[in-house]
C-alpha positions as CSV (number, residue, x, y, z in Angstrom):
1,P,-50.1,-83.1,33.1
2,T,-51.5,-80.3,30.9
3,A,-50.5,-77.5,33.3
4,L,-47.0,-79.0,33.8
5,H,-46.6,-79.2,30.0
6,L,-47.6,-75.6,29.6
7,R,-45.2,-74.5,32.4
8,T,-42.4,-76.3,30.7
9,I,-43.1,-74.7,27.3
10,N,-43.3,-71.2,28.8
11,S,-40.0,-71.6,30.6
12,K,-38.2,-72.6,27.4
13,M,-39.8,-69.9,25.2
14,I,-39.1,-66.9,27.6
15,P,-35.4,-66.3,26.5
16,K,-36.3,-66.4,22.8
17,I,-39.2,-64.1,23.3
18,L,-37.1,-61.6,25.2
19,A,-34.3,-61.7,22.6
20,S,-36.7,-61.1,19.7
21,S,-38.3,-58.2,21.5
22,L,-35.0,-56.5,22.1
23,R,-33.9,-56.8,18.5
24,R,-36.9,-54.9,17.2
25,P,-36.2,-51.5,19.0
26,L,-32.4,-51.8,18.2
27,A,-33.1,-52.3,14.6
28,G,-35.4,-49.3,14.6
29,L,-32.7,-47.2,16.2
30,R,-30.2,-48.2,13.5
31,S,-32.6,-47.3,10.7
32,S,-33.3,-43.9,12.2
33,K,-29.7,-43.1,13.1
34,K,-29.1,-40.6,10.3
35,S,-30.8,-37.2,10.8
36,P,-32.1,-35.4,7.7
37,S,-30.7,-32.1,9.0
38,F,-27.1,-33.5,9.0
39,S,-27.3,-35.6,5.8
40,G,-24.0,-35.5,3.8
41,V,-22.0,-34.1,6.7
42,T,-19.2,-36.3,8.0
43,R,-16.6,-35.9,10.7
44,A,-13.9,-35.6,8.1
45,N,-15.7,-32.7,6.3
46,M,-16.3,-30.9,9.6
47,M,-12.6,-31.0,10.4
48,K,-11.6,-29.4,7.1
49,P,-11.4,-25.6,7.5
50,S,-11.1,-25.0,3.8
51,S,-14.7,-26.3,3.2
52,L,-16.0,-23.5,5.3
53,S,-13.6,-20.7,4.5
54,S,-13.5,-21.2,0.8
55,S,-17.0,-20.0,0.4
56,S,-16.6,-16.9,2.6
57,P,-15.9,-13.8,0.5
58,A,-12.7,-11.8,1.1
59,V,-13.1,-8.6,3.1
60,Q,-12.0,-5.5,1.3
61,T,-10.7,-2.3,2.9
62,T,-10.5,1.2,1.7
63,S,-7.6,3.6,2.1
64,S,-7.8,7.3,3.1
65,D,-7.5,8.3,-0.6
66,G,-10.2,5.8,-1.8
67,V,-8.1,2.8,-3.0
68,V,-10.1,-0.4,-2.4
69,G,-8.2,-3.7,-2.0
70,T,-8.0,-7.0,-0.1
71,P,-5.5,-7.1,2.8
72,I,-2.3,-8.9,2.1
73,N,-1.2,-11.7,4.3
74,F,2.5,-10.8,4.6
75,D,3.3,-13.8,6.7
76,I,2.8,-16.0,3.6
77,N,3.1,-13.6,0.7
78,S,6.3,-11.6,1.6
79,K,9.9,-12.6,1.7
80,I,13.0,-10.6,2.7
81,E,16.2,-11.7,1.1
82,G,19.9,-10.6,1.3
83,N,22.3,-9.8,4.1
84,E,23.7,-6.3,4.3
85,S,21.7,-5.1,1.3
86,Q,18.3,-6.6,1.4
87,I,15.3,-6.8,-1.0
88,V,11.7,-7.7,-0.3
89,T,9.5,-9.8,-2.6
90,V,5.7,-9.6,-2.3
91,A,3.2,-12.0,-3.9
92,L,-0.1,-10.4,-4.9
93,E,-3.4,-12.1,-5.4
94,P,-6.2,-10.7,-7.5
95,G,-7.7,-7.7,-5.7
96,Q,-4.8,-7.0,-3.5
97,V,-2.9,-3.7,-3.5
98,L,0.7,-2.9,-2.4
99,R,1.7,0.7,-1.8
100,A,5.4,1.4,-2.3
101,E,7.8,4.3,-2.6
102,S,8.2,5.4,-6.2
103,G,11.4,4.3,-7.8
104,A,11.9,1.3,-5.5
105,M,10.8,-1.5,-7.9
106,M,13.3,-4.0,-9.1
107,Y,10.9,-6.2,-11.2
108,M,7.3,-7.2,-11.5
109,T,5.9,-10.3,-13.2
110,D,3.2,-10.5,-15.9
111,G,-0.2,-9.4,-14.8
112,V,1.0,-6.9,-12.2
113,E,0.0,-3.2,-12.9
114,M,1.6,-0.1,-11.4
115,N,-0.5,3.0,-10.8
116,T,1.4,6.1,-9.7
117,T,-0.5,8.9,-8.0
118,T,-0.1,11.6,-5.3
119,G,-2.1,9.5,-2.9
120,G,-4.7,12.0,-2.1
121,G,-3.8,15.2,-3.9
122,M,-0.9,17.5,-4.0
123,S,-1.3,18.4,-0.3
124,A,-0.8,14.8,0.6
125,G,2.2,14.5,-1.7
126,F,3.7,17.6,-0.3
127,Q,3.2,16.3,3.2
128,R,5.0,13.1,2.3
129,M,7.9,15.1,0.8
130,L,8.4,16.8,4.1
131,T,8.7,13.4,5.8
132,G,11.5,12.4,3.4
133,Q,9.4,10.4,0.9
134,N,8.7,11.2,-2.7
135,V,5.7,13.3,-3.8
136,F,4.3,10.4,-5.8
137,I,3.6,6.8,-4.6
138,S,3.1,3.7,-6.6
139,D,0.2,1.2,-6.1
140,Y,0.8,-2.4,-7.4
141,S,-2.1,-4.6,-8.1
142,Y,-2.5,-8.0,-9.8
143,N,-5.2,-8.6,-12.4
144,G,-4.5,-12.2,-13.4
145,P,-6.8,-15.2,-13.2
146,D,-8.0,-16.6,-9.9
147,N,-5.8,-18.9,-7.9
148,T,-2.7,-17.3,-9.4
149,K,-0.3,-14.7,-8.0
150,G,1.9,-11.9,-9.4
151,M,5.3,-11.0,-7.9
152,V,6.7,-7.5,-7.1
153,C,10.3,-7.1,-5.9
154,L,11.5,-3.9,-4.2
155,G,15.0,-2.7,-3.3
156,T,16.5,0.1,-1.2
157,S,18.3,3.2,-2.5
158,F,21.4,2.5,-0.4
159,P,22.7,-0.7,1.2
160,A,20.3,-1.3,4.1
161,K,18.3,-4.0,5.9
162,I,14.5,-4.2,5.7
163,L,12.4,-4.3,8.8
164,R,8.8,-5.5,8.7
165,L,6.5,-4.1,11.4
166,N,2.7,-4.4,12.1
167,V,1.2,-1.0,12.9
168,D,-1.7,-2.6,14.8
169,E,0.6,-4.4,17.3
170,Y,2.1,-1.0,18.4
171,G,-1.0,1.0,19.0
172,G,-1.7,2.1,15.5
173,K,1.3,4.4,15.2
174,I,5.0,4.1,14.6
175,V,7.3,7.1,14.4
176,C,10.3,6.7,12.0
177,Q,13.2,8.7,10.7
178,K,12.6,10.7,7.5
179,G,12.4,8.6,4.3
180,A,12.4,5.2,6.2
181,L,9.3,3.7,4.5
182,L,9.9,1.3,1.6
183,C,6.4,-0.2,1.1
184,A,3.3,-0.9,3.2
185,S,-0.4,-2.0,3.1
186,H,-2.6,0.4,1.2
187,T,-4.4,1.3,4.4
188,V,-1.3,2.8,6.0
189,D,-1.0,6.6,6.0
190,I,2.1,8.8,6.2
191,Q,1.7,11.8,8.5
192,M,4.1,14.5,9.8
193,E,5.3,14.1,13.4
194,F,6.7,17.4,14.7
195,T,9.4,17.6,17.3
196,K,8.2,19.1,20.6
197,K,11.2,21.5,21.0
198,F,13.0,23.8,18.7
199,S,16.4,22.5,19.9
200,T,15.3,18.9,19.2
201,G,14.5,19.7,15.6
202,F,17.6,21.9,15.0
203,F,20.2,19.7,16.7
204,G,18.6,16.2,16.9
205,G,19.9,15.1,13.5
206,E,16.4,14.2,12.2
207,G,15.1,17.7,11.6
208,F,11.9,19.2,12.8
209,V,9.6,16.7,11.0
210,L,9.6,12.9,11.6
211,Q,7.6,10.3,9.8
212,A,4.5,8.9,11.6
213,L,3.1,5.7,10.1
214,T,-0.6,5.3,11.1
215,G,-3.5,3.1,10.1
216,E,-3.9,-0.7,9.8
217,G,-1.6,-3.2,8.2
218,D,2.1,-3.9,7.8
219,V,5.0,-1.6,6.9
220,F,8.5,-2.3,5.6
221,V,11.1,0.3,6.7
222,T,14.8,0.5,5.9
223,A,17.8,0.6,8.3
224,G,21.5,0.9,7.5
225,G,24.0,-1.5,8.9
226,T,23.2,-3.6,12.0
227,L,19.7,-3.3,13.3
228,I,19.1,-3.1,17.1
229,K,15.8,-3.3,19.0
230,R,15.6,-2.0,22.5
231,E,12.7,-2.0,24.9
232,L,12.7,0.9,27.3
233,E,11.0,0.7,30.7
234,E,9.1,3.5,32.4
235,G,11.5,6.4,32.9
236,E,14.5,4.5,31.3
237,E,16.6,6.8,29.2
238,L,18.8,5.9,26.2
239,R,21.2,8.4,24.6
240,I,22.1,7.7,21.0
241,S,24.2,9.4,18.3
242,S,22.4,11.7,16.0
243,G,21.1,9.9,12.9
244,C,21.2,6.4,14.4
245,L,17.4,6.4,15.0
246,V,15.2,4.2,12.9
247,G,11.9,4.4,14.8
248,F,10.1,4.2,18.1
249,T,6.6,3.5,19.3
250,E,4.1,5.9,20.8
251,G,5.0,6.8,24.4
252,V,8.7,7.3,23.8
253,D,9.9,10.9,24.5
254,Y,12.3,12.2,21.9
255,D,14.7,15.0,22.9
256,V,18.3,16.2,22.7
257,E,20.8,17.3,25.3
258,M,24.2,19.0,25.1
259,I,27.3,16.8,25.4
260,K,29.2,17.6,28.6
261,G,32.9,18.5,28.4
262,Y,34.6,20.7,25.8
263,K,37.0,18.0,24.8
264,N,34.1,15.6,24.0
265,V,32.5,18.4,21.9
266,L,35.7,19.3,20.0
267,F,37.3,15.8,19.6
268,G,34.5,13.3,20.3
269,G,33.2,13.4,16.8
270,E,29.5,13.5,17.9
271,G,29.1,17.2,17.7
272,L,27.5,19.5,20.3
273,F,24.3,17.6,21.0
274,I,23.2,14.0,21.5
275,T,19.7,12.5,21.1
276,T,17.9,11.1,24.1
277,L,15.0,8.6,24.1
278,K,13.0,8.1,27.3
279,G,10.6,5.2,27.8
280,P,8.3,3.4,28.0
281,G,8.3,1.9,24.5
282,L,10.3,0.2,21.8
283,V,13.2,1.7,20.0
284,W,14.9,0.6,16.7
285,L,18.4,1.8,16.0
286,Q,20.7,1.4,13.0
287,G,24.5,1.0,13.0
288,Q,25.2,2.7,9.7
289,P,23.1,5.8,9.1
290,P,22.9,6.8,5.5
291,Q,24.0,10.4,6.3
292,R,27.2,9.1,7.9
293,M,28.0,6.9,4.9
294,I,27.4,9.8,2.5
295,S,29.5,12.2,4.4
296,E,32.4,9.7,4.5
297,I,32.2,9.3,0.7
298,A,32.0,13.0,0.2
299,R,35.0,13.6,2.5
300,R,37.2,11.3,0.3
301,V,36.2,12.9,-3.0
302,P,38.7,15.5,-4.3
303,S,37.4,19.0,-4.0
304,G,38.7,20.3,-7.3
305,G,42.1,21.1,-8.8
306,G,44.5,18.1,-9.0
307,L,46.8,17.1,-11.7
308,G,44.0,16.6,-14.3
309,L,45.4,13.4,-15.8
310,A,44.2,12.7,-19.3
311,V,42.7,9.3,-20.0
312,P,43.1,8.1,-23.6
313,I,39.9,6.8,-25.3
314,G,40.2,4.4,-28.2
315,G,38.9,5.6,-31.6
316,M,39.0,9.3,-30.7
317,G,42.5,10.2,-32.0
318,G,44.0,10.3,-35.5
319,G,46.1,7.4,-36.8
320,G,49.8,7.5,-37.4
321,E,49.4,7.0,-41.1
322,S,47.5,10.2,-41.6
323,G,50.2,12.3,-40.0
324,E,52.9,11.0,-42.3
């Protein structure tokens, strides 16, 4: 009877003993779930990029003439407005520098400062002058409090569209027509790009010197009328009217050829030569070159002589009472 009684007690107590023994290690696992190395880090905090990026310092870059500044994110801080005559507005944060053509500013807000220099000495200014730009350039920077922005608005010297290009995406170099640059990152340099042939510089409509934009960052160039972008394949040739070129990437061959047919030369209105572009590469063209618009205006201005009609101006003549 005693052995049977013990057997009965053991069979009833086994489930309870097993259950209590399982609870102890599980409770120990729950108490030691949090690791001291990950204390305070939650899944929500790990998914927030701002908690990691806000503490990282901004990387500063230096231009060829020694100007130090933080790169501008033009995807967020720039806006091109208008239709046929466009303007560009750039928002500057503290430490950022925008390099622009002198005389292009429309307005700037409080806290924005303008510093006009030659951008590396008189030799650099003279080099820019040969590419159609001014001798002096203007650097715009914002010195306001943190988490604020200053605004700079730039316009063109003639009715034109504004094209934004990233120099890095096109191999670090973009060749443009003379005077095409409006503004750019402070790390973009303007260099002279010489034509390969004497005939190209003399009859190509762009002169012997083109404008090469090199370095890192974005550029804003101007184009008159409708803007066209063409991608040329290897060996593909495109013939354009002189003056319609805006720019092209490295690898495009720029040349001129004589127009065939004396009637085309005399009455075609394109002159004796036409510009040829040979791929591979990208080409940007403009439908209303500034030279064409200026020549049309000058053609309609009287060249002297005329009737010389007098225009009366109020307050300049004597009254009738004084002549009595």
